[in-house]
C-alpha positions, 0 to 999 in steps of 0.5 A: 213317671214321678220324675216326669210329673216333677218336671211338669210341676217345676216348669208350670210357673214358667209356662204360665208366665209365657202365656199372653196376659189378659188385656185390661180395657177401660170401662165405658165411663172412663172412655167417655171422659177421655173422649170428651176431654180430648175434643177440647184440649191439646198441648203444643211443645212450644209457643212457636208451634202455635204462633207459626200456624195459619190464622183467622183474618176475619169472618164473612163480610168483614165481620170481626167475629165468626159463629157456628155455621158462618164462613171465616177467612184465613191466611197461612199455609193451609192444605186443601187435602186436609178437609178439617182444621181445629181453631185454637187460641193460646192458653196456659204456658207450662213450666217445670215447677222445679227447673223452670224449663218451658214444657209446652203450652195448652192450645184452648179449643175454639172450634173446628172449620171445614176447608172451602176454597183456597186463594190469597185468603183461604175460606173455611166454614165453621162447624163447631164452636165453644166460643166466638171465633176471633181474628188471630185465632190459629188453625191446626191440623187434627192430632193423631187420635187416641181411641179409648176403646183400644187403650190398654192398661200397662201393668209394668213400667219403669219408675217415673215420678213428677207432679200434677201441674194443672187441672185444665177445666179450671177447678181447684180440687181434683176428683174421680174422672177429672183430667190433669196435666203432668210435668213428664212426657215421652222423653221421660218414659211415660207411655199411654196406658201407664198407671201412676199413684198420686201421693199427698205430701205429709202435713207438718205438725208441731210435736206437742211435747217437744214443740218441734215441727214434725212432718207426717209421712206422705200418703198414697191418695189415688191412681191416675191413668196416662191417656195422652203423651206429648214430648215433655207433658202428658194428660192423665185421668184420675181413676180413684181418689181416697181424698181430694187431690190438688195441683202440685201433688206428686205422682210415681209409677204405681205398685213400684218403689225406688 
């Protein structure tokens, strides 16, 4: 009896490890922040992905601008079975801060349009705009969706480090529930749901006794969640921050050291 009890006690930790771990879901405010951001932001792997896409020629009746509810005419390979297209304009070009490798471009959201009729020029009805549609704006198919309600937080992941290289909404200081662009993507092993620690570089001060410059230790200053990955870039959302964060702050896999 005692031997059986001892065996059970020894095997209990292993048995618990084999049980499915509880899934950590995102709270409502985090889900809403991700949904709002993805509605207006998109990354393309290269400028050619945008330059080769169908484009707006003119608005209805030959006008050069198109607003919400108007029809626009486009040229390019548009699929009638694809009922809705996003309207985009070239935004920031991202390069790696250390290697200068081209990582991708931000496609600025202009609006959405619904397919109406095909021909030498395809007619579309503008359904939503963030600003006026211009000739040369590009039309892209919808990207595969990310449902924040089903996004699972990953507790373990390989060590990855990199830098925050942009704040798409254009501010200089980053706070909680702000989205940021990261210089690592799927090819580097980043996955959606991964947690990363944000590291602030230690300031350089002068030793008051010796007069020599001394760099203070780096400090963990926040946590971000990767919610959308591309080949070479990713979007992350700041979940918490103990101090203001900024572009070029470093990140690394959370709860893990090299």
